[in-house]
All heavy atoms as TSV, in Angstrom:
chain	resi	resn	atom	element	x	y	z
A	1	MET	N	N	-24.499	29.011	-56.162
A	1	MET	CA	C	-24.698	30.374	-55.731
A	1	MET	C	C	-23.392	30.773	-54.979
A	1	MET	O	O	-23.012	30.048	-54.068
A	1	MET	CB	C	-25.895	30.472	-54.777
A	1	MET	CG	C	-26.371	31.881	-54.690
A	1	MET	SD	S	-27.838	32.109	-53.581
A	1	MET	CE	C	-29.096	31.249	-54.409
A	2	ASN	N	N	-22.825	31.892	-55.304
A	2	ASN	CA	C	-21.597	32.245	-54.636
A	2	ASN	C	C	-21.931	32.893	-53.257
A	2	ASN	O	O	-23.076	33.198	-52.916
A	2	ASN	CB	C	-20.705	33.146	-55.492
A	2	ASN	CG	C	-21.422	34.472	-55.858
A	2	ASN	OD1	O	-22.441	34.744	-55.314
A	2	ASN	ND2	N	-20.896	35.177	-56.838
A	3	ASP	N	N	-20.888	33.087	-52.492
A	3	ASP	CA	C	-21.088	33.590	-51.132
A	3	ASP	C	C	-21.659	34.983	-51.063
A	3	ASP	O	O	-22.463	35.286	-50.136
A	3	ASP	CB	C	-19.743	33.611	-50.347
A	3	ASP	CG	C	-19.271	32.241	-49.988
A	3	ASP	OD1	O	-20.108	31.261	-49.992
A	3	ASP	OD2	O	-18.051	32.052	-49.691
A	4	PHE	N	N	-21.323	35.859	-52.007
A	4	PHE	CA	C	-21.799	37.241	-51.984
A	4	PHE	C	C	-23.311	37.287	-52.138
A	4	PHE	O	O	-24.048	37.960	-51.391
A	4	PHE	CB	C	-21.120	38.060	-53.043
A	4	PHE	CG	C	-21.590	39.507	-53.040
A	4	PHE	CD1	C	-21.239	40.379	-52.007
A	4	PHE	CD2	C	-22.445	39.994	-54.028
A	4	PHE	CE1	C	-21.702	41.677	-52.013
A	4	PHE	CE2	C	-22.955	41.306	-54.034
A	4	PHE	CZ	C	-22.482	42.135	-53.030
A	5	LYS	N	N	-23.842	36.520	-53.065
A	5	LYS	CA	C	-25.363	36.468	-53.248
A	5	LYS	C	C	-26.004	35.894	-52.096
A	5	LYS	O	O	-27.109	36.378	-51.733
A	5	LYS	CB	C	-25.697	35.728	-54.536
A	5	LYS	CG	C	-25.318	36.390	-55.809
A	5	LYS	CD	C	-25.746	35.532	-57.037
A	5	LYS	CE	C	-25.371	36.224	-58.335
A	5	LYS	NZ	N	-25.748	35.380	-59.471
A	6	LEU	N	N	-25.440	34.885	-51.496
A	6	LEU	CA	C	-26.040	34.301	-50.340
A	6	LEU	C	C	-26.118	35.269	-49.129
A	6	LEU	O	O	-27.111	35.375	-48.504
A	6	LEU	CB	C	-25.243	33.066	-49.884
A	6	LEU	CG	C	-25.823	32.242	-48.749
A	6	LEU	CD1	C	-27.183	31.718	-49.107
A	6	LEU	CD2	C	-24.830	31.110	-48.375
A	7	LYS	N	N	-24.993	36.024	-48.931
A	7	LYS	CA	C	-24.977	36.995	-47.907
A	7	LYS	C	C	-26.028	38.136	-48.082
A	7	LYS	O	O	-26.658	38.612	-47.193
A	7	LYS	CB	C	-23.579	37.601	-47.770
A	7	LYS	CG	C	-22.560	36.693	-47.189
A	7	LYS	CD	C	-21.216	37.316	-47.072
A	7	LYS	CE	C	-20.170	36.300	-46.564
A	7	LYS	NZ	N	-18.813	36.928	-46.569
A	8	VAL	N	N	-26.148	38.544	-49.315
A	8	VAL	CA	C	-27.160	39.588	-49.710
A	8	VAL	C	C	-28.526	39.143	-49.476
A	8	VAL	O	O	-29.334	39.824	-48.794
A	8	VAL	CB	C	-26.917	40.121	-51.195
A	8	VAL	CG1	C	-28.055	40.992	-51.569
A	8	VAL	CG2	C	-25.602	40.787	-51.374
A	9	ILE	N	N	-28.817	37.946	-49.909
A	9	ILE	CA	C	-30.216	37.394	-49.656
A	9	ILE	C	C	-30.492	37.169	-48.239
A	9	ILE	O	O	-31.575	37.520	-47.717
A	9	ILE	CB	C	-30.292	36.047	-50.456
A	9	ILE	CG1	C	-30.341	36.384	-51.928
A	9	ILE	CG2	C	-31.637	35.354	-50.008
A	9	ILE	CD1	C	-30.335	35.089	-52.830
A	10	LEU	N	N	-29.520	36.673	-47.462
A	10	LEU	CA	C	-29.718	36.479	-46.019
A	10	LEU	C	C	-29.878	37.769	-45.277
A	10	LEU	O	O	-30.704	37.918	-44.369
A	10	LEU	CB	C	-28.589	35.640	-45.414
A	10	LEU	CG	C	-28.629	34.151	-45.724
A	10	LEU	CD1	C	-27.366	33.515	-45.147
A	10	LEU	CD2	C	-29.875	33.562	-45.231
A	11	SER	N	N	-29.125	38.829	-45.624
A	11	SER	CA	C	-29.209	40.098	-44.996
A	11	SER	C	C	-30.549	40.790	-45.310
A	11	SER	O	O	-31.163	41.383	-44.425
A	11	SER	CB	C	-28.071	40.995	-45.391
A	11	SER	OG	O	-28.100	41.321	-46.758
A	12	ILE	N	N	-31.062	40.582	-46.545
A	12	ILE	CA	C	-32.343	41.202	-46.934
A	12	ILE	C	C	-33.486	40.406	-46.108
A	12	ILE	O	O	-34.366	41.120	-45.543
A	12	ILE	CB	C	-32.600	41.102	-48.410
A	12	ILE	CG1	C	-31.626	42.126	-49.147
A	12	ILE	CG2	C	-34.024	41.417	-48.768
A	12	ILE	CD1	C	-31.646	41.972	-50.623
A	13	LEU	N	N	-33.405	39.130	-46.072
A	13	LEU	CA	C	-34.449	38.349	-45.370
A	13	LEU	C	C	-34.453	38.694	-43.870
A	13	LEU	O	O	-35.414	38.783	-43.161
A	13	LEU	CB	C	-34.284	36.825	-45.547
A	13	LEU	CG	C	-34.690	36.383	-47.028
A	13	LEU	CD1	C	-34.313	34.900	-47.124
A	13	LEU	CD2	C	-36.163	36.625	-47.245
A	14	GLY	N	N	-33.238	38.795	-43.363
A	14	GLY	CA	C	-33.045	39.192	-41.923
A	14	GLY	C	C	-33.649	40.552	-41.604
A	14	GLY	O	O	-34.286	40.737	-40.606
A	15	GLY	N	N	-33.430	41.526	-42.491
A	15	GLY	CA	C	-33.993	42.841	-42.293
A	15	GLY	C	C	-35.525	42.859	-42.365
A	15	GLY	O	O	-36.180	43.530	-41.643
A	16	ILE	N	N	-36.084	42.031	-43.299
A	16	ILE	CA	C	-37.514	41.940	-43.428
A	16	ILE	C	C	-38.090	41.359	-42.207
A	16	ILE	O	O	-39.115	41.823	-41.665
A	16	ILE	CB	C	-37.908	41.163	-44.694
A	16	ILE	CG1	C	-37.493	41.955	-45.952
A	16	ILE	CG2	C	-39.418	40.796	-44.697
A	16	ILE	CD1	C	-37.663	41.221	-47.244
A	17	ILE	N	N	-37.487	40.245	-41.700
A	17	ILE	CA	C	-38.092	39.634	-40.509
A	17	ILE	C	C	-37.908	40.515	-39.264
A	17	ILE	O	O	-38.830	40.603	-38.459
A	17	ILE	CB	C	-37.332	38.256	-40.293
A	17	ILE	CG1	C	-37.684	37.319	-41.373
A	17	ILE	CG2	C	-37.636	37.693	-38.887
A	17	ILE	CD1	C	-36.937	35.975	-41.423
A	18	PHE	N	N	-36.771	41.204	-39.193
A	18	PHE	CA	C	-36.557	42.093	-38.024
A	18	PHE	C	C	-37.604	43.241	-38.043
A	18	PHE	O	O	-38.172	43.631	-37.012
A	18	PHE	CB	C	-35.146	42.662	-38.115
A	18	PHE	CG	C	-34.646	43.406	-36.945
A	18	PHE	CD1	C	-34.323	42.702	-35.786
A	18	PHE	CD2	C	-34.539	44.797	-36.974
A	18	PHE	CE1	C	-33.892	43.404	-34.674
A	18	PHE	CE2	C	-34.067	45.484	-35.840
A	18	PHE	CZ	C	-33.765	44.762	-34.710
A	19	SER	N	N	-37.847	43.750	-39.247
A	19	SER	CA	C	-38.845	44.859	-39.371
A	19	SER	C	C	-40.197	44.324	-39.081
A	19	SER	O	O	-41.109	45.058	-38.402
A	19	SER	CB	C	-38.867	45.409	-40.772
A	19	SER	OG	O	-37.602	46.003	-41.076
A	20	PHE	N	N	-40.528	43.087	-39.507
A	20	PHE	CA	C	-41.875	42.513	-39.290
A	20	PHE	C	C	-42.105	42.335	-37.785
A	20	PHE	O	O	-43.246	42.618	-37.318
A	20	PHE	CB	C	-41.977	41.162	-40.059
A	20	PHE	CG	C	-43.282	40.569	-39.980
A	20	PHE	CD1	C	-44.353	41.222	-40.598
A	20	PHE	CD2	C	-43.520	39.437	-39.262
A	20	PHE	CE1	C	-45.626	40.607	-40.530
A	20	PHE	CE2	C	-44.772	38.836	-39.257
A	20	PHE	CZ	C	-45.880	39.434	-39.900
A	21	ILE	N	N	-41.073	41.918	-37.074
A	21	ILE	CA	C	-41.211	41.736	-35.582
A	21	ILE	C	C	-41.593	43.098	-34.938
A	21	ILE	O	O	-42.456	43.199	-34.100
A	21	ILE	CB	C	-39.937	41.138	-34.958
A	21	ILE	CG1	C	-39.817	39.659	-35.471
A	21	ILE	CG2	C	-39.959	41.225	-33.491
A	21	ILE	CD1	C	-38.497	39.071	-35.112
A	22	PHE	N	N	-40.921	44.214	-35.303
A	22	PHE	CA	C	-41.143	45.471	-34.717
A	22	PHE	C	C	-42.495	46.006	-35.127
A	22	PHE	O	O	-43.175	46.711	-34.348
A	22	PHE	CB	C	-40.055	46.458	-35.009
A	22	PHE	CG	C	-38.910	46.347	-34.107
A	22	PHE	CD1	C	-37.733	45.685	-34.462
A	22	PHE	CD2	C	-38.980	46.867	-32.865
A	22	PHE	CE1	C	-36.670	45.629	-33.653
A	22	PHE	CE2	C	-37.874	46.747	-31.928
A	22	PHE	CZ	C	-36.773	46.085	-32.306
A	23	ILE	N	N	-42.969	45.734	-36.322
A	23	ILE	CA	C	-44.267	46.223	-36.744
A	23	ILE	C	C	-45.376	45.423	-35.927
A	23	ILE	O	O	-46.334	46.018	-35.411
A	23	ILE	CB	C	-44.496	45.938	-38.281
A	23	ILE	CG1	C	-43.641	46.880	-39.067
A	23	ILE	CG2	C	-45.912	46.094	-38.617
A	23	ILE	CD1	C	-43.552	46.641	-40.520
A	24	LEU	N	N	-45.185	44.157	-35.659
A	24	LEU	CA	C	-46.138	43.398	-34.852
A	24	LEU	C	C	-46.077	43.902	-33.444
A	24	LEU	O	O	-47.170	43.967	-32.755
A	24	LEU	CB	C	-45.802	41.880	-34.908
A	24	LEU	CG	C	-46.119	41.192	-36.162
A	24	LEU	CD1	C	-45.668	39.722	-36.125
A	24	LEU	CD2	C	-47.653	41.251	-36.463
A	25	LEU	N	N	-44.977	44.221	-32.870
A	25	LEU	CA	C	-44.830	44.685	-31.494
A	25	LEU	C	C	-45.561	46.095	-31.394
A	25	LEU	O	O	-46.189	46.380	-30.402
A	25	LEU	CB	C	-43.421	44.910	-31.046
A	25	LEU	CG	C	-42.728	43.575	-30.657
A	25	LEU	CD1	C	-41.306	43.816	-30.378
A	25	LEU	CD2	C	-43.369	42.918	-29.534
A	26	ALA	N	N	-45.479	46.896	-32.468
A	26	ALA	CA	C	-46.147	48.185	-32.435
A	26	ALA	C	C	-47.636	48.061	-32.335
A	26	ALA	O	O	-48.339	48.857	-31.699
A	26	ALA	CB	C	-45.774	49.032	-33.703
A	27	PHE	N	N	-48.178	47.036	-32.994
A	27	PHE	CA	C	-49.661	46.872	-32.873
A	27	PHE	C	C	-50.004	46.081	-31.635
A	27	PHE	O	O	-51.163	46.232	-31.156
A	27	PHE	CB	C	-50.177	46.007	-34.101
A	27	PHE	CG	C	-50.192	46.847	-35.421
A	27	PHE	CD1	C	-49.357	46.558	-36.499
A	27	PHE	CD2	C	-51.011	47.927	-35.490
A	27	PHE	CE1	C	-49.379	47.345	-37.646
A	27	PHE	CE2	C	-51.046	48.748	-36.611
A	27	PHE	CZ	C	-50.246	48.420	-37.692
A	28	ALA	N	N	-49.171	45.271	-31.143
A	28	ALA	CA	C	-49.505	44.413	-30.003
A	28	ALA	C	C	-49.423	45.170	-28.666
A	28	ALA	O	O	-50.262	45.073	-27.807
A	28	ALA	CB	C	-48.626	43.204	-29.897
A	29	LEU	N	N	-48.380	46.029	-28.546
A	29	LEU	CA	C	-48.225	46.797	-27.250
A	29	LEU	C	C	-49.072	48.047	-27.285
A	29	LEU	O	O	-48.978	48.744	-28.269
A	29	LEU	CB	C	-46.770	47.115	-27.086
A	29	LEU	CG	C	-45.869	45.885	-26.972
A	29	LEU	CD1	C	-44.374	46.337	-26.855
A	29	LEU	CD2	C	-46.158	45.014	-25.743
A	30	PRO	N	N	-49.723	48.348	-26.236
A	30	PRO	CA	C	-50.586	49.582	-26.159
A	30	PRO	C	C	-49.676	50.785	-26.010
A	30	PRO	O	O	-48.657	50.749	-25.338
A	30	PRO	CB	C	-51.499	49.354	-24.975
A	30	PRO	CG	C	-50.701	48.455	-24.093
A	30	PRO	CD	C	-49.952	47.539	-24.998
A	31	ALA	N	N	-50.123	51.881	-26.528
A	31	ALA	CA	C	-49.385	53.133	-26.417
A	31	ALA	C	C	-49.759	53.720	-25.035
A	31	ALA	O	O	-50.930	53.652	-24.614
A	31	ALA	CB	C	-49.796	54.077	-27.494
A	32	ASP	N	N	-48.850	54.317	-24.391
A	32	ASP	CA	C	-49.083	54.898	-23.037
A	32	ASP	C	C	-49.844	56.206	-23.230
A	32	ASP	O	O	-49.377	57.183	-23.865
A	32	ASP	CB	C	-47.816	55.202	-22.334
A	32	ASP	CG	C	-47.135	53.906	-21.861
A	32	ASP	OD1	O	-47.795	52.896	-21.767
A	32	ASP	OD2	O	-45.891	53.983	-21.670
A	33	LYS	N	N	-50.990	56.300	-22.652
A	33	LYS	CA	C	-51.766	57.496	-22.723
A	33	LYS	C	C	-51.628	58.234	-21.412
A	33	LYS	O	O	-51.720	57.539	-20.368
A	33	LYS	CB	C	-53.264	57.250	-23.067
A	33	LYS	CG	C	-53.439	56.673	-24.412
A	33	LYS	CD	C	-54.898	56.432	-24.735
A	33	LYS	CE	C	-55.078	55.825	-26.153
A	33	LYS	NZ	N	-56.477	55.554	-26.398
A	34	GLU	N	N	-51.563	59.521	-21.497
A	34	GLU	CA	C	-51.431	60.280	-20.226
A	34	GLU	C	C	-52.804	60.209	-19.480
A	34	GLU	O	O	-53.846	60.440	-20.057
A	34	GLU	CB	C	-51.053	61.711	-20.485
A	34	GLU	CG	C	-49.671	61.858	-21.051
A	34	GLU	CD	C	-49.250	63.335	-21.181
A	34	GLU	OE1	O	-49.812	64.109	-20.483
A	34	GLU	OE2	O	-48.335	63.554	-22.001
A	35	LYS	N	N	-52.760	59.866	-18.230
A	35	LYS	CA	C	-53.984	59.828	-17.466
A	35	LYS	C	C	-54.308	61.200	-16.948
A	35	LYS	O	O	-53.465	61.962	-16.516
A	35	LYS	CB	C	-53.789	58.894	-16.320
A	35	LYS	CG	C	-53.487	57.456	-16.697
A	35	LYS	CD	C	-53.341	56.564	-15.536
A	35	LYS	CE	C	-53.012	55.122	-15.946
A	35	LYS	NZ	N	-52.670	54.270	-14.847
A	36	GLU	N	N	-55.586	61.468	-16.981
A	36	GLU	CA	C	-56.059	62.763	-16.466
A	36	GLU	C	C	-55.997	62.737	-14.941
A	36	GLU	O	O	-56.546	61.823	-14.314
A	36	GLU	CB	C	-57.405	63.070	-16.913
A	36	GLU	CG	C	-57.503	63.295	-18.449
A	36	GLU	CD	C	-58.906	63.615	-18.896
A	36	GLU	OE1	O	-59.753	64.082	-18.020
A	36	GLU	OE2	O	-59.200	63.422	-20.057
A	37	THR	N	N	-55.376	63.762	-14.323
A	37	THR	CA	C	-55.343	63.824	-12.905
A	37	THR	C	C	-56.365	64.792	-12.435
A	37	THR	O	O	-56.477	65.903	-12.920
A	37	THR	CB	C	-53.896	64.241	-12.440
A	37	THR	OG1	O	-53.578	65.514	-13.013
A	37	THR	CG2	C	-52.940	63.196	-12.758
A	38	ILE	N	N	-57.104	64.386	-11.481
A	38	ILE	CA	C	-58.144	65.237	-10.871
A	38	ILE	C	C	-57.566	65.905	-9.641
A	38	ILE	O	O	-57.168	65.202	-8.675
A	38	ILE	CB	C	-59.375	64.453	-10.515
A	38	ILE	CG1	C	-59.968	63.778	-11.804
A	38	ILE	CG2	C	-60.452	65.323	-9.844
A	38	ILE	CD1	C	-61.076	62.799	-11.562
A	39	ILE	N	N	-57.532	67.242	-9.671
A	39	ILE	CA	C	-56.971	67.978	-8.529
A	39	ILE	C	C	-58.164	68.604	-7.806
A	39	ILE	O	O	-58.935	69.403	-8.287
A	39	ILE	CB	C	-56.042	69.118	-9.028
A	39	ILE	CG1	C	-54.905	68.558	-9.825
A	39	ILE	CG2	C	-55.558	69.918	-7.852
A	39	ILE	CD1	C	-53.982	69.577	-10.424
A	40	LYS	N	N	-58.355	68.061	-6.601
A	40	LYS	CA	C	-59.466	68.574	-5.756
A	40	LYS	C	C	-58.975	69.789	-4.903
A	40	LYS	O	O	-57.766	69.812	-4.573
A	40	LYS	CB	C	-60.067	67.497	-4.880
A	40	LYS	CG	C	-59.094	66.967	-3.887
A	40	LYS	CD	C	-59.805	65.913	-2.996
A	40	LYS	CE	C	-58.831	65.547	-1.881
A	40	LYS	NZ	N	-59.494	64.647	-0.920
A	41	LYS	N	N	-59.907	70.613	-4.654
A	41	LYS	CA	C	-59.503	71.795	-3.888
A	41	LYS	C	C	-59.354	71.345	-2.364
A	41	LYS	O	O	-60.212	70.596	-1.894
A	41	LYS	CB	C	-60.590	72.872	-3.983
A	41	LYS	CG	C	-60.654	73.568	-5.324
A	41	LYS	CD	C	-61.619	74.637	-5.384
A	41	LYS	CE	C	-61.602	75.278	-6.733
A	41	LYS	NZ	N	-62.536	76.397	-6.851
A	42	PRO	N	N	-58.337	71.876	-1.700
A	42	PRO	CA	C	-58.148	71.529	-0.278
A	42	PRO	C	C	-59.265	72.095	0.566
A	42	PRO	O	O	-59.658	73.237	0.390
A	42	PRO	CB	C	-56.770	72.148	0.003
A	42	PRO	CG	C	-56.496	73.149	-1.022
A	42	PRO	CD	C	-57.288	72.712	-2.244
A	43	LYS	N	N	-59.657	71.242	1.540
A	43	LYS	CA	C	-60.760	71.672	2.413
A	43	LYS	C	C	-60.262	72.187	3.779
A	43	LYS	O	O	-60.625	73.305	4.188
A	43	LYS	CB	C	-61.686	70.503	2.658
A	43	LYS	CG	C	-62.377	70.058	1.417
A	43	LYS	CD	C	-63.298	68.853	1.733
A	43	LYS	CE	C	-63.988	68.332	0.416
A	43	LYS	NZ	N	-64.759	67.131	0.674
A	44	GLY	N	N	-59.362	71.471	4.360
A	44	GLY	CA	C	-58.863	71.834	5.693
A	44	GLY	C	C	-57.547	72.528	5.606
A	44	GLY	O	O	-56.923	72.695	4.576
A	45	LYS	N	N	-57.067	73.000	6.831
A	45	LYS	CA	C	-55.889	73.704	6.925
A	45	LYS	C	C	-54.689	72.794	6.548
A	45	LYS	O	O	-53.791	73.242	5.821
A	45	LYS	CB	C	-55.704	74.275	8.336
A	45	LYS	CG	C	-54.542	75.225	8.493
A	45	LYS	CD	C	-54.581	75.859	9.845
A	45	LYS	CE	C	-53.524	76.904	10.010
A	45	LYS	NZ	N	-53.542	77.610	11.280
A	46	LEU	N	N	-54.672	71.486	6.998
A	46	LEU	CA	C	-53.562	70.645	6.681
A	46	LEU	C	C	-53.516	70.348	5.190
A	46	LEU	O	O	-52.431	70.233	4.625
A	46	LEU	CB	C	-53.760	69.340	7.482
A	46	LEU	CG	C	-52.639	68.311	7.449
A	46	LEU	CD1	C	-51.332	68.966	8.001
A	46	LEU	CD2	C	-52.986	67.047	8.242
A	47	GLU	N	N	-54.669	70.208	4.569
A	47	GLU	CA	C	-54.707	69.983	3.139
A	47	GLU	C	C	-54.160	71.161	2.330
A	47	GLU	O	O	-53.483	71.017	1.337
A	47	GLU	CB	C	-56.063	69.598	2.673
A	47	GLU	CG	C	-56.571	68.221	3.016
A	47	GLU	CD	C	-57.963	67.924	2.551
A	47	GLU	OE1	O	-58.594	68.825	1.937
A	47	GLU	OE2	O	-58.442	66.793	2.820
A	48	LYS	N	N	-54.453	72.379	2.823
A	48	LYS	CA	C	-53.960	73.553	2.166
A	48	LYS	C	C	-52.461	73.609	2.254
A	48	LYS	O	O	-51.757	73.998	1.342
A	48	LYS	CB	C	-54.567	74.804	2.793
A	48	LYS	CG	C	-56.029	74.971	2.469
A	48	LYS	CD	C	-56.662	76.194	3.129
A	48	LYS	CE	C	-58.112	76.346	2.817
A	48	LYS	NZ	N	-58.708	77.457	3.517
A	49	ILE	N	N	-51.925	73.289	3.389
A	49	ILE	CA	C	-50.473	73.305	3.586
A	49	ILE	C	C	-49.832	72.276	2.721
A	49	ILE	O	O	-48.787	72.519	2.038
A	49	ILE	CB	C	-50.131	73.084	5.084
A	49	ILE	CG1	C	-50.558	74.273	5.923
A	49	ILE	CG2	C	-48.616	72.880	5.261
A	49	ILE	CD1	C	-50.449	74.006	7.429
A	50	SER	N	N	-50.406	71.052	2.670
A	50	SER	CA	C	-49.872	70.049	1.847
A	50	SER	C	C	-49.893	70.387	0.346
A	50	SER	O	O	-49.002	70.105	-0.386
A	50	SER	CB	C	-50.617	68.684	2.063
A	50	SER	OG	O	-50.232	67.708	1.217
A	51	HIS	N	N	-51.012	70.947	0.026
A	51	HIS	CA	C	-51.142	71.395	-1.415
A	51	HIS	C	C	-50.130	72.512	-1.827
A	51	HIS	O	O	-49.512	72.440	-2.900
A	51	HIS	CB	C	-52.601	71.913	-1.685
A	51	HIS	CG	C	-52.896	72.247	-3.121
A	51	HIS	ND1	N	-52.972	71.261	-4.105
A	51	HIS	CD2	C	-53.041	73.490	-3.706
A	51	HIS	CE1	C	-53.283	71.912	-5.227
A	51	HIS	NE2	N	-53.295	73.252	-5.000
A	52	SER	N	N	-49.897	73.431	-0.917
A	52	SER	CA	C	-48.897	74.480	-1.232
A	52	SER	C	C	-47.495	73.936	-1.266
A	52	SER	O	O	-46.662	74.412	-2.042
A	52	SER	CB	C	-49.019	75.610	-0.158
A	52	SER	OG	O	-48.612	75.112	1.035
A	53	LEU	N	N	-47.220	72.931	-0.460
A	53	LEU	CA	C	-45.893	72.320	-0.529
A	53	LEU	C	C	-45.616	71.486	-1.798
A	53	LEU	O	O	-44.530	71.488	-2.293
A	53	LEU	CB	C	-45.663	71.424	0.686
A	53	LEU	CG	C	-45.483	72.090	2.064
A	53	LEU	CD1	C	-45.360	71.084	3.227
A	53	LEU	CD2	C	-44.233	72.956	2.034
A	54	ARG	N	N	-46.674	70.880	-2.343
A	54	ARG	CA	C	-46.637	70.139	-3.566
A	54	ARG	C	C	-46.364	71.045	-4.810
A	54	ARG	O	O	-45.749	70.656	-5.746
A	54	ARG	CB	C	-47.852	69.296	-3.809
A	54	ARG	CG	C	-47.777	67.934	-3.121
A	54	ARG	CD	C	-48.914	67.094	-3.598
A	54	ARG	NE	N	-49.747	66.903	-2.468
A	54	ARG	CZ	C	-51.074	66.834	-2.473
A	54	ARG	NH1	N	-51.791	66.775	-3.674
A	54	ARG	NH2	N	-51.808	66.645	-1.451
A	55	GLU	N	N	-46.921	72.266	-4.726
A	55	GLU	CA	C	-46.772	73.243	-5.798
A	55	GLU	C	C	-45.360	73.726	-5.910
A	55	GLU	O	O	-44.830	73.958	-7.030
A	55	GLU	CB	C	-47.765	74.392	-5.686
A	55	GLU	CG	C	-49.160	74.030	-5.960
A	55	GLU	CD	C	-50.066	75.239	-5.752
A	55	GLU	OE1	O	-49.620	76.241	-5.290
A	55	GLU	OE2	O	-51.231	75.092	-6.079
A	56	ASN	N	N	-44.661	73.850	-4.854
A	56	ASN	CA	C	-43.295	74.404	-4.823
A	56	ASN	C	C	-42.303	73.361	-5.053
A	56	ASN	O	O	-41.879	72.532	-5.508
A	56	ASN	CB	C	-42.973	75.087	-3.541
A	56	ASN	CG	C	-43.828	76.291	-3.345
A	56	ASN	OD1	O	-44.213	76.916	-4.384
A	56	ASN	ND2	N	-44.015	76.718	-2.194
């Protein structure tokens, strides 16, 4: 087998293995889901000030 065919076969096999690794990682690693944030209404005066500062 000449060098060109060997290089082509090795590059194809390398691409397949590289793709397979990323496909496995896509299934193994969990996707980040946005967590729902619960915003409670401020009760006291200090909480109202703190809440208004966070909005700006």
